[in-house]
N, C-alpha and C positions, 0 to 999 in steps of 0.2 A: 745465141740466147734470146726469146722472145721476150717483149716489157706485159706485164700482165696489167698496167697503166689504159686506161681508155685514152683511145684516139683524141687527139685534139680534131674537132668538129668547125664547119661554120659557126655552129651554133655556139660553141668554145670563143671564139672570136667576138661574137655579137657581145656576150656576157663579157667579157673584157672591156670591151668598148663601152658599155652602159656602165660599167664600174667606173670609167674616167670619167663621162657624163653624171656621175653620182657625186664625185672624187672620195672615192670609198677606198683607202690607202690599203686598208686588209684586205678588201674585197680581190684587188691589183694583184699585191703580194702574193695570194693564194694559188694564181693562175701561173706563179713565176718558180723557176727550179732555184734551189739554193745557190748554186755557182750563175747564176743568170749574168745576163751582159746586157745593158743597153747605151745605145749608141745616139747620141740627138743630132737633131738637123742641123746645129750652129757648135761652131766650138775652132781652137786653134787646127787642132788635126784634124787630116784625110778624112776622115771618122766624125767629123762634128768631135765630141768630146765621149770621150767612151767610158760608163760605169761599171763595175767590176762588183759581184755579191749583191745578196739580199741587201744590207744595211745602205751602203753606195746608190744602189738602185733603188729603194724606197726612198732616199731623200731627193736623190735627183725627180722622181715622179711627182712630189709633193711641193717640190720647186717649181713644177709646170703652174700650179692653183696660186702659189703665192705670188707669180709674176702677171698671172691673170685669173682673176678671183672669180671671173664670170666664166671661163672657159667652157669649151665644148665641141667636140669632134662629132659633127653633124651625117646626116645622110650617107652612113656606113654600110661599105658594099664589102662583102669578104668570102675571103676565097681562099682552099686548100688543099693543097695535093701532098700527099705522105708527110714528111715532116718537113716542110714546107708551107708558109700563109700570108698572104698579103690581104691589109683592110685600106681600102679607099675612104676619105674623110673631108670632109668642109672643115676646116679648123674655124672657130668666133669666137670673140672674145674682145675686151676693152682693155687697151695699153694705160699705162699710168697717168699719161699726158690725156687721157678720154677718148683718145683716135680710137676706132674700131678696127678690130683685125678680122679680115676673110680671105682663106688663101686654101686651096685645094693641098691634099698630102697623102703619101702612102707609107704604112708600117711594113718593113718585111721582117717575118719572123722564122725563127728554127726553133721545132721542136723536139724534146726528149723525154721519154717517158710520159705522156700525157700532160705536160707541161710546156710552158714559154720558155726554150733558154736563151734565146737573143730577141731583142725586137731593134730593131734600126729604121730609125724617121726620115720620109725623106719628104720635104716640105717647101711648095713656090713660095719664092721672095716676091713679095709685093710691098708699095706705099701702103701703109695705113688708112685708112678712109677716113672723112671728117666725122667730130665726136657726135655721137643722137643730139640731137637738140630737145 
């Protein structure tokens, strides 16, 4: 049985990235399935921290902006192959102590029925840069 939902494309991932940079939680969640999974870059488990379902994923997504209010995912490059996708980006922002964050990362995606069912984050570890003067 084939899905009537449009396939996820590079343009879809670019729009998803734009929603992150606007800090638009409603737009972000519109890209996700009801049973979505978000695996963070850090956490106590081998997968980082796993958030399952729209309520948990929504809270975790919004938490990124609470931790780094000026968070941006810049220079996005997106790839899609069937039900799998990758977004490459440069994460920038200001930590609570004023130091600057600037690290490369990728999101690995799984798609189902034209939406993102899994977002798995991988980010480089690097010391923060001195606070901007």
